[in-house]
Residue frames as a rotation matrix with the C-alpha (Angstrom) as fourth column:
MET 1
-0.607 -0.584 0.539 157.90
-0.689 0.049 -0.723 65.63
0.396 -0.810 -0.432 122.95
VAL 2
0.013 0.581 -0.814 156.73
0.117 0.808 0.578 62.39
0.993 -0.103 -0.057 124.50
ILE 3
-0.479 -0.040 0.877 155.39
-0.786 -0.424 -0.449 62.68
0.389 -0.905 0.172 128.04
ASP 4
0.006 0.570 -0.822 154.23
0.314 0.779 0.543 60.18
0.949 -0.261 -0.174 130.62
VAL 5
-0.337 -0.029 0.941 152.99
-0.801 -0.516 -0.303 60.82
0.494 -0.856 0.150 134.12
GLU 6
-0.431 0.297 -0.852 152.30
0.556 0.831 0.008 58.55
0.710 -0.470 -0.524 137.06
THR 7
-0.415 0.437 0.798 149.62
-0.544 -0.822 0.167 59.83
0.729 -0.364 0.579 139.38
ALA 8
-0.988 0.140 0.064 147.64
0.011 0.479 -0.878 59.06
-0.153 -0.867 -0.475 142.52
GLY 9
-0.135 0.987 0.089 144.31
0.317 0.128 -0.940 58.95
-0.939 -0.098 -0.330 140.69
PHE 10
-0.262 0.143 0.954 142.52
0.958 0.155 0.240 60.03
-0.113 0.978 -0.178 137.54
ASN 11
0.777 0.622 0.097 141.49
0.627 -0.779 -0.025 63.61
0.060 0.080 -0.995 138.37
ALA 12
-0.069 -0.893 0.445 144.15
0.778 -0.328 -0.537 66.12
0.625 0.310 0.717 137.29
GLN 13
0.150 0.205 0.967 142.65
-0.229 -0.944 0.236 68.82
0.962 -0.257 -0.095 139.50
THR 14
0.683 0.272 0.678 142.63
-0.693 -0.054 0.719 66.87
0.232 -0.961 0.152 142.77
ASP 15
0.954 -0.285 0.094 144.96
0.243 0.917 0.316 63.88
-0.177 -0.278 0.944 142.48
ALA 16
0.452 -0.860 -0.238 148.73
-0.338 -0.412 0.846 64.06
-0.826 -0.302 -0.477 142.97
LEU 17
0.789 -0.470 -0.396 151.24
-0.359 0.171 -0.917 64.02
0.499 0.866 -0.034 140.14
LEU 18
0.853 -0.416 0.315 153.91
-0.123 0.427 0.896 61.59
-0.507 -0.803 0.314 141.39
GLU 19
-0.200 -0.916 0.349 156.28
0.436 0.236 0.868 61.13
-0.877 0.326 0.352 138.44
ILE 20
0.849 0.381 -0.367 156.85
-0.175 -0.452 -0.875 62.88
-0.499 0.807 -0.317 135.15
ALA 21
-0.198 -0.905 0.376 159.15
0.347 0.294 0.891 62.01
-0.917 0.307 0.256 132.27
ALA 22
0.741 0.346 -0.576 159.80
-0.379 -0.493 -0.783 63.41
-0.555 0.798 -0.234 128.84
VAL 23
-0.069 -0.750 0.658 161.63
0.683 0.446 0.579 62.16
-0.727 0.489 0.481 125.77
ILE 24
0.188 0.007 -0.982 162.70
-0.520 -0.847 -0.106 64.83
-0.833 0.531 -0.156 123.35
ILE 25
0.536 0.090 0.839 162.31
0.572 0.692 -0.440 63.58
-0.621 0.716 0.320 119.78
GLY 26
-0.223 -0.672 -0.706 164.87
-0.322 -0.633 0.704 64.53
-0.920 0.384 -0.075 117.18
MET 27
0.879 0.462 0.119 164.76
-0.015 0.276 -0.961 64.39
-0.477 0.843 0.249 113.41
LYS 28
-0.093 -0.926 0.366 167.61
0.491 0.277 0.826 63.10
-0.866 0.256 0.429 111.28
SER 29
-0.593 -0.225 -0.773 168.55
-0.432 -0.721 0.541 64.72
-0.680 0.655 0.330 107.97
ASP 30
-0.961 0.262 -0.088 166.51
0.071 0.542 0.838 62.05
0.267 0.799 -0.539 106.12
GLY 31
-0.320 0.888 0.331 163.38
-0.687 -0.458 0.564 63.07
0.652 -0.047 0.756 108.09
SER 32
0.095 0.348 -0.933 163.28
0.344 0.868 0.358 60.02
0.934 -0.355 -0.037 110.32
LEU 33
0.549 0.222 0.806 162.53
-0.619 -0.539 0.571 60.47
0.561 -0.813 -0.159 114.02
TYR 34
-0.074 -0.564 -0.823 164.67
0.405 0.737 -0.542 59.25
0.911 -0.373 0.173 116.90
MET 35
0.861 0.302 -0.410 164.80
0.470 -0.164 0.867 59.49
0.195 -0.939 -0.283 120.69
LYS 36
0.292 -0.760 0.581 167.18
0.063 -0.591 -0.804 62.30
0.954 0.271 -0.124 121.52
GLU 37
-0.771 -0.536 0.344 167.04
-0.241 -0.255 -0.936 62.85
0.589 -0.805 0.068 125.31
THR 38
0.167 0.806 -0.567 165.13
0.533 0.410 0.740 61.58
0.829 -0.426 -0.362 128.35
ILE 39
-0.703 -0.253 0.665 164.36
-0.385 -0.651 -0.655 63.70
0.598 -0.716 0.360 131.40
HIS 40
0.111 0.735 -0.669 162.66
0.364 0.597 0.715 62.27
0.925 -0.323 -0.201 134.47
CYS 41
-0.817 -0.382 0.431 161.83
-0.314 -0.332 -0.890 63.19
0.483 -0.863 0.151 138.03
ASN 42
-0.342 0.678 -0.650 159.71
0.868 0.493 0.058 62.12
0.361 -0.544 -0.757 140.96
VAL 43
-0.428 0.334 0.840 157.23
-0.117 -0.942 0.315 64.70
0.896 0.036 0.442 142.20
GLU 44
-0.964 0.175 -0.199 156.10
0.212 0.056 -0.976 65.55
-0.159 -0.983 -0.091 145.73
PRO 45
-0.139 0.976 0.166 152.31
0.943 0.079 0.322 65.55
0.301 0.201 -0.932 146.05
PHE 46
-0.538 0.020 0.842 151.00
0.007 -1.000 0.028 69.12
0.843 0.021 0.538 146.17
ARG 47
-0.976 0.174 0.129 149.47
-0.153 -0.135 -0.979 70.33
-0.153 -0.975 0.158 149.42
GLY 48
-0.218 0.970 0.112 146.00
-0.658 -0.061 -0.751 68.86
-0.721 -0.237 0.651 149.84
ALA 49
-0.422 0.008 -0.907 146.44
-0.845 0.360 0.396 66.39
0.329 0.933 -0.145 146.96
ASN 50
0.627 0.666 0.404 144.30
-0.729 0.684 0.004 63.29
-0.274 -0.297 0.915 146.93
LEU 51
-0.578 -0.788 -0.212 146.19
-0.815 0.571 0.099 59.99
0.043 0.230 -0.972 147.05
GLU 52
0.568 0.803 -0.181 144.00
-0.809 0.585 0.060 57.12
0.155 0.112 0.982 145.88
GLN 53
0.025 -0.579 0.815 145.31
-0.645 0.614 0.455 53.92
-0.764 -0.537 -0.358 147.47
SER 54
0.650 0.264 0.712 144.23
0.281 0.788 -0.548 51.84
-0.706 0.556 0.438 144.46
ALA 55
0.931 -0.364 -0.011 146.36
-0.172 -0.413 -0.894 54.07
0.321 0.835 -0.447 142.16
LEU 56
0.223 -0.885 0.409 149.36
-0.974 -0.187 0.127 53.76
-0.036 -0.427 -0.904 144.50
ASP 57
0.217 -0.070 0.974 148.91
-0.272 0.954 0.129 49.99
-0.938 -0.293 0.188 144.63
PHE 58
0.919 0.222 0.326 148.75
0.243 0.333 -0.911 49.86
-0.310 0.916 0.253 140.82
THR 59
0.748 -0.658 0.091 151.94
-0.312 -0.469 -0.826 51.88
0.586 0.589 -0.556 140.25
GLY 60
0.524 -0.546 -0.653 153.79
0.769 0.634 0.087 50.68
0.366 -0.548 0.752 143.34
ILE 61
-0.243 -0.598 0.764 154.80
0.185 -0.802 -0.568 54.25
0.952 0.003 0.306 144.18
ASP 62
0.247 0.230 -0.941 155.22
0.969 -0.035 0.245 55.21
0.024 -0.973 -0.232 147.85
PRO 63
0.499 -0.013 0.867 154.90
0.345 -0.914 -0.212 59.00
0.795 0.405 -0.452 147.78
LYS 64
0.936 -0.110 0.335 156.37
-0.345 -0.479 0.807 59.24
0.072 -0.871 -0.486 151.31
SER 65
0.704 -0.710 0.018 159.56
0.699 0.697 0.164 57.32
-0.129 -0.103 0.986 150.55
PRO 66
0.632 -0.526 -0.570 162.65
-0.239 -0.831 0.503 59.48
-0.738 -0.181 -0.650 151.10
PHE 67
-0.296 -0.790 0.536 164.47
0.293 0.459 0.839 57.42
-0.909 0.406 0.096 148.45
ARG 68
0.478 0.562 0.675 162.32
0.831 -0.039 -0.555 58.95
-0.286 0.826 -0.486 145.72
ASN 69
-0.612 -0.696 -0.376 164.26
0.581 -0.718 0.383 62.25
-0.537 0.016 0.844 145.95
ALA 70
0.131 0.817 0.562 161.05
0.990 -0.133 -0.038 63.91
0.043 0.562 -0.826 144.84
LEU 71
-0.926 -0.359 0.115 160.94
0.367 -0.928 0.059 67.53
0.086 0.097 0.992 143.73
SER 72
-0.325 0.827 -0.459 158.13
0.039 -0.473 -0.880 70.02
-0.945 -0.304 0.122 144.27
GLU 73
0.456 0.587 0.669 155.79
0.699 0.229 -0.678 70.34
-0.551 0.777 -0.305 141.30
ILE 74
0.937 -0.079 -0.341 157.30
-0.229 -0.875 -0.427 73.65
-0.264 0.478 -0.838 140.24
MET 75
0.004 -1.000 0.023 160.87
-0.735 0.013 0.678 72.29
-0.679 -0.020 -0.734 140.41
ALA 76
-0.244 -0.029 0.969 159.86
0.329 0.938 0.111 69.11
-0.912 0.346 -0.219 138.57
LEU 77
0.738 0.571 0.360 158.10
0.543 -0.185 -0.819 71.03
-0.401 0.800 -0.447 135.79
ASP 78
0.694 -0.565 -0.445 161.04
-0.612 -0.789 0.047 73.38
-0.378 0.240 -0.894 135.47
LYS 79
-0.285 -0.836 0.469 163.38
-0.405 0.549 0.731 70.38
-0.869 0.018 -0.495 135.13
ILE 80
-0.099 0.345 0.933 161.14
0.689 0.701 -0.187 68.92
-0.718 0.624 -0.307 132.40
PHE 81
0.810 0.585 0.039 160.14
0.444 -0.569 -0.692 72.16
-0.383 0.578 -0.721 130.64
THR 82
0.401 -0.690 -0.602 163.60
-0.412 -0.723 0.555 73.77
-0.818 0.026 -0.574 130.36
PRO 83
-0.669 -0.694 0.264 165.08
-0.048 0.395 0.918 71.27
-0.741 0.602 -0.298 127.86
ILE 84
-0.042 0.741 0.671 161.74
0.896 0.325 -0.303 71.10
-0.442 0.588 -0.677 126.04
ARG 85
0.795 0.293 -0.531 161.69
0.127 -0.937 -0.327 74.89
-0.593 0.192 -0.782 125.60
LYS 86
-0.108 -0.930 -0.350 165.27
-0.470 -0.263 0.843 74.72
-0.876 0.255 -0.409 124.33
ALA 87
-0.653 -0.106 0.750 164.35
0.455 0.737 0.500 72.01
-0.606 0.668 -0.433 121.79
VAL 88
0.428 0.875 0.224 161.29
0.790 -0.242 -0.563 73.96
-0.439 0.418 -0.795 120.64
LYS 89
0.633 -0.241 -0.735 163.41
-0.261 -0.961 0.091 77.10
-0.729 0.134 -0.672 120.16
GLU 90
-0.453 -0.885 0.105 166.09
-0.244 0.236 0.941 75.15
-0.858 0.401 -0.322 118.22
THR 91
-0.502 0.319 0.804 163.45
0.751 0.621 0.223 73.93
-0.428 0.715 -0.552 115.77
GLY 92
-0.989 0.102 0.108 161.96
-0.038 -0.876 0.481 77.37
0.143 0.471 0.870 115.25
CYS 93
-0.226 0.954 -0.197 158.60
0.599 0.296 0.744 76.32
0.768 0.050 -0.639 116.65
THR 94
-0.352 0.173 0.920 156.53
-0.559 -0.827 -0.058 78.18
0.751 -0.535 0.388 119.22
ARG 95
0.228 0.466 0.855 155.00
-0.940 0.335 0.068 75.21
-0.255 -0.819 0.514 121.06
ALA 96
-0.897 -0.439 -0.049 155.68
-0.441 0.886 0.142 71.50
-0.018 0.149 -0.989 121.48
ILE 97
0.173 0.914 -0.367 153.04
-0.775 0.356 0.522 68.94
0.607 0.194 0.770 120.69
LEU 98
-0.257 -0.202 0.945 152.60
-0.859 0.497 -0.128 66.48
-0.444 -0.844 -0.301 123.54
VAL 99
-0.088 0.167 -0.982 152.81
-0.574 0.797 0.187 62.83
0.814 0.580 0.026 122.48
GLY 100
-0.565 -0.095 0.820 151.47
-0.792 0.341 -0.506 60.28
-0.231 -0.935 -0.268 124.93
HIS 101
-0.786 0.402 -0.469 149.85
0.201 0.884 0.421 56.89
0.584 0.237 -0.776 125.27
ASN 102
0.241 0.903 -0.355 146.36
0.947 -0.138 0.291 58.07
0.214 -0.406 -0.888 126.23
ALA 103
-0.564 -0.683 0.465 147.67
0.645 -0.715 -0.269 61.58
0.517 0.148 0.843 125.63
HIS 104
0.184 0.712 0.678 144.62
-0.032 -0.685 0.728 63.38
0.982 -0.156 -0.103 127.04
PHE 105
0.828 0.105 -0.551 145.42
0.498 0.311 0.809 61.96
0.256 -0.944 0.206 130.50
ASP 106
-0.080 -0.959 -0.273 149.05
0.990 -0.108 0.092 63.13
-0.118 -0.263 0.958 130.46
HIS 107
-0.482 -0.039 0.876 148.10
0.456 -0.864 0.213 66.45
0.748 0.502 0.434 128.89
SER 108
0.529 0.795 0.297 145.51
0.111 -0.412 0.905 67.15
0.841 -0.446 -0.306 131.60
PHE 109
0.738 -0.288 -0.610 147.94
0.667 0.175 0.724 66.45
-0.102 -0.942 0.321 134.46
VAL 110
-0.372 -0.911 0.180 150.76
0.927 -0.375 0.016 68.51
0.053 0.173 0.984 132.93
PHE 111
-0.353 0.291 0.889 148.46
0.249 -0.887 0.389 71.48
0.902 0.358 0.241 132.38
ALA 112
0.761 0.640 -0.106 146.84
0.241 -0.127 0.962 71.20
0.603 -0.757 -0.251 135.83
ALA 113
0.384 -0.710 -0.591 150.27
0.891 0.117 0.439 71.13
-0.242 -0.695 0.677 137.49
ALA 114
-0.576 -0.598 0.557 151.47
0.744 -0.666 0.054 74.10
0.339 0.445 0.829 135.41
GLU 115
0.083 0.706 0.703 148.38
0.107 -0.708 0.698 76.04
0.991 0.017 -0.135 136.40
ARG 116
0.827 0.232 -0.512 148.72
0.487 0.159 0.859 75.12
0.281 -0.960 0.019 140.09
THR 117
0.122 -0.899 -0.420 152.33
0.919 -0.057 0.391 76.30
-0.376 -0.433 0.819 140.13
GLY 118
0.656 0.213 -0.724 151.70
0.091 -0.975 -0.204 79.49
-0.749 0.068 -0.659 138.20
ILE 119
-0.437 -0.835 0.336 154.01
0.445 0.124 0.887 78.57
-0.781 0.537 0.318 135.31
LYS 120
0.297 0.544 -0.785 153.40
-0.333 -0.711 -0.619 81.07
-0.895 0.445 -0.030 132.53
ARG 121
-0.046 -0.429 -0.902 155.60
-0.994 -0.072 0.085 79.52
-0.102 0.900 -0.423 129.82
ASN 122
0.265 0.202 0.943 154.16
-0.159 0.974 -0.164 76.03
-0.951 -0.107 0.290 129.39
PRO 123
-0.631 -0.634 -0.447 155.97
-0.502 -0.107 0.858 74.74
-0.592 0.766 -0.251 126.29
PHE 124
-0.774 0.341 0.533 153.07
0.517 0.826 0.223 72.53
-0.364 0.448 -0.816 125.16
HIS 125
-0.778 0.607 0.163 150.34
-0.181 -0.465 0.867 73.48
0.602 0.645 0.472 122.77
GLN 126
-0.639 0.530 0.558 147.19
-0.753 -0.283 -0.594 74.10
-0.157 -0.799 0.580 124.78
PHE 127
0.258 0.876 0.408 144.95
-0.691 0.462 -0.556 71.55
-0.676 -0.138 0.724 123.07
SER 128
0.596 -0.070 -0.800 146.89
-0.694 0.456 -0.557 69.62
0.404 0.887 0.223 120.41
SER 129
-0.043 -0.628 0.777 148.48
-0.733 0.548 0.403 66.22
-0.679 -0.552 -0.484 121.05
PHE 130
-0.117 -0.018 -0.993 149.38
-0.739 0.669 0.075 62.96
0.663 0.743 -0.091 119.34
ASP 131
0.314 0.346 0.884 147.97
-0.866 0.487 0.117 59.85
-0.390 -0.802 0.452 120.95
THR 132
-0.646 -0.637 -0.422 149.96
-0.751 0.630 0.199 56.64
0.139 0.445 -0.885 120.44
THR 133
-0.487 0.598 0.637 146.94
-0.057 0.706 -0.706 54.67
-0.872 -0.380 -0.309 121.63
THR 134
0.603 0.744 -0.289 145.10
-0.283 -0.139 -0.949 55.75
-0.746 0.654 0.127 118.47
LEU 135
0.189 -0.608 -0.771 148.16
-0.982 -0.099 -0.163 55.44
0.023 0.788 -0.616 116.25
SER 136
-0.785 -0.492 0.377 148.82
-0.537 0.844 -0.017 51.93
-0.310 -0.216 -0.926 117.62
ALA 137
0.001 0.875 0.484 145.24
-0.041 0.484 -0.874 50.93
-0.999 -0.019 0.037 116.95
LEU 138
0.743 0.256 -0.618 145.71
-0.567 -0.249 -0.785 51.98
-0.355 0.934 -0.040 113.31
ALA 139
0.024 -0.874 -0.485 149.20
-0.975 0.087 -0.206 50.53
0.222 0.478 -0.850 112.88
PHE 140
-0.842 -0.509 -0.178 148.90
-0.434 0.835 -0.337 47.31
0.320 -0.207 -0.925 114.89
GLY 141
-0.013 0.925 -0.379 145.26
-0.133 0.374 0.918 46.81
0.991 0.062 0.118 115.85
GLN 142
0.023 -0.060 -0.998 146.18
0.911 0.413 -0.004 47.20
0.413 -0.909 0.064 119.55
THR 143
0.539 0.192 0.820 145.68
-0.049 -0.965 0.258 49.97
0.841 -0.180 -0.510 122.07
VAL 144
0.969 -0.236 -0.074 147.58
0.112 0.152 0.982 48.54
-0.220 -0.960 0.174 125.07
LEU 145
0.560 -0.804 -0.197 151.16
-0.824 -0.566 -0.033 49.82
-0.085 0.181 -0.980 125.22
ALA 146
-0.186 -0.669 0.719 152.73
-0.538 0.682 0.495 46.42
-0.822 -0.295 -0.487 126.01
LYS 147
0.282 0.371 0.885 150.83
0.467 0.753 -0.464 44.67
-0.838 0.544 0.039 123.21
SER 148
0.990 0.049 -0.130 151.56
-0.077 -0.582 -0.809 47.47
-0.115 0.812 -0.573 120.71
CYS 149
0.254 -0.967 -0.009 155.26
-0.910 -0.242 0.337 47.33
-0.328 -0.077 -0.941 121.56
SER 150
-0.125 -0.266 0.956 155.29
-0.095 0.962 0.255 43.56
-0.988 -0.059 -0.146 121.14
LEU 151
0.617 0.458 0.640 153.70
0.562 0.313 -0.766 43.81
-0.550 0.832 -0.064 117.68
ALA 152
0.938 -0.334 -0.090 156.18
-0.325 -0.760 -0.563 46.57
0.120 0.557 -0.822 116.78
SER 153
0.554 -0.746 -0.371 159.09
0.573 0.664 -0.481 44.31
0.605 0.054 0.795 117.83
ILE 154
-0.032 -0.484 0.875 159.94
-0.517 -0.741 -0.429 46.59
0.856 -0.465 -0.226 120.76
ASP 155
-0.533 -0.215 -0.818 161.08
0.504 0.696 -0.511 44.86
0.679 -0.685 -0.263 123.94
PHE 156
0.010 0.586 0.810 158.68
-0.591 -0.650 0.478 45.53
0.807 -0.484 0.340 126.83
ASP 157
-0.744 -0.312 -0.591 159.23
0.303 0.631 -0.714 44.46
0.596 -0.710 -0.375 130.42
GLY 158
0.248 0.965 0.090 155.97
0.241 -0.151 0.959 44.40
0.938 -0.216 -0.270 132.36
LYS 159
0.321 -0.198 -0.926 157.93
0.945 0.126 0.301 44.61
0.057 -0.972 0.228 135.63
GLU 160
-0.736 -0.652 -0.182 159.33
0.647 -0.757 0.093 47.99
-0.198 -0.049 0.979 134.57
ALA 161
-0.365 0.676 0.640 155.97
0.504 -0.434 0.747 49.33
0.783 0.595 -0.182 133.35
HIS 162
0.688 0.725 -0.033 154.14
0.514 -0.454 0.727 52.07
0.513 -0.517 -0.685 135.25
SER 163
-0.039 -0.705 -0.708 157.31
0.679 -0.539 0.499 54.02
-0.733 -0.461 0.500 135.80
ALA 164
0.755 0.392 -0.526 157.06
-0.041 -0.772 -0.635 57.35
-0.655 0.501 -0.567 134.00
LYS 165
-0.059 -0.880 -0.472 160.58
-0.763 -0.265 0.589 57.04
-0.643 0.395 -0.656 132.64
TYR 166
-0.740 -0.228 0.633 160.13
0.099 0.894 0.438 53.52
-0.665 0.387 -0.639 131.29
ASP 167
0.142 0.900 0.411 156.66
0.712 0.195 -0.674 54.14
-0.687 0.389 -0.614 129.84
THR 168
0.633 0.036 -0.774 157.80
-0.317 -0.899 -0.301 57.40
-0.706 0.436 -0.558 128.21
GLU 169
-0.415 -0.873 -0.258 160.77
-0.667 0.099 0.739 55.72
-0.619 0.478 -0.623 126.56
LYS 170
-0.658 0.242 0.713 158.61
0.451 0.885 0.115 52.85
-0.604 0.397 -0.691 125.27
THR 171
0.492 0.867 -0.084 155.97
0.499 -0.359 -0.789 55.28
-0.714 0.346 -0.609 124.03
ALA 172
0.345 -0.445 -0.826 158.64
-0.630 -0.763 0.148 57.37
-0.696 0.469 -0.544 122.29
GLU 173
-0.737 -0.628 0.250 160.13
-0.281 0.620 0.732 54.26
-0.615 0.470 -0.633 120.69
LEU 174
-0.261 0.754 0.603 156.66
0.726 0.565 -0.392 53.21
-0.636 0.336 -0.695 119.52
PHE 175
0.632 0.508 -0.585 155.84
0.086 -0.797 -0.598 56.69
-0.770 0.327 -0.548 118.19
CYS 176
-0.115 -0.771 -0.626 159.12
-0.743 -0.351 0.569 56.89
-0.659 0.531 -0.533 116.23
LYS 177
-0.795 -0.189 0.577 158.58
0.114 0.887 0.447 53.40
-0.596 0.421 -0.683 114.83
ILE 178
0.121 0.941 0.315 155.03
0.717 0.137 -0.683 54.18
-0.686 0.309 -0.658 113.67
ILE 179
0.680 0.133 -0.721 155.92
-0.215 -0.904 -0.369 57.54
-0.701 0.406 -0.586 112.11
ASN 180
-0.326 -0.893 -0.310 159.10
-0.685 -0.003 0.729 56.24
-0.652 0.450 -0.611 110.48
LYS 181
-0.631 0.188 0.753 157.21
0.440 0.886 0.148 53.24
-0.639 0.425 -0.642 109.04
TRP 182
0.481 0.876 -0.037 154.48
0.524 -0.321 -0.789 55.52
-0.703 0.359 -0.614 107.73
ARG 183
0.393 -0.427 -0.814 157.06
-0.599 -0.791 0.126 57.75
-0.697 0.438 -0.567 106.09
HIS 184
-0.679 -0.691 0.246 158.77
-0.332 0.589 0.737 54.69
-0.655 0.419 -0.629 104.54
LEU 185
-0.331 0.653 0.681 155.42
0.707 0.650 -0.279 53.68
-0.625 0.390 -0.677 103.07
GLY 186
-0.456 0.054 0.888 155.16
0.795 -0.423 0.434 57.01
0.399 0.905 0.150 101.26
GLY 187
0.643 0.753 -0.140 153.57
0.732 -0.550 0.402 59.36
0.226 -0.361 -0.905 103.78
TRP 188
0.926 -0.104 -0.364 154.72
0.114 -0.841 0.529 62.84
-0.361 -0.531 -0.767 104.65
PRO 189
0.371 -0.840 0.395 157.63
0.867 0.160 -0.472 63.52
0.333 0.518 0.788 102.26
LEU 190
0.649 -0.245 -0.721 160.15
0.324 -0.768 0.553 66.01
-0.689 -0.592 -0.418 103.56
């Protein structure tokens, strides 16, 4: 499951989670990966959350805008986690592995929000993740999402970047492309 978050800072314990998106990855009968479903929502800052102005300026998110239709953290996580749990169950797995571009960042915010809200059934593995930053460095010699996408022949619109939905979909497309290429070159036979 590919995840991206947009936040009001870098500290998962104190800074607000403002957007979260997930792309559920499917596998075709030939073993190739594809983007199956995207889920996205805007998130209300939790009570007492820090809102770093520099982070808000960078993402362009106005957490007070009524047009965001933001959900509380618990409602947002439920909206994201429910289809992920279903996909995990359908595959016979017990936990999903979080895939992200700089995965540790996304992982830390998802887990901090789940802990804050008291969610007991977090669908993600507690410490395992796949990082497309690292995979992109190996596959394309680049760590920046936009540059990696360009080298992978994936359209990337810088004006759309820093939206959780857009970044998640581009990260998912990149992840599928890297894994499918690796399989085509002889890795991981199914």
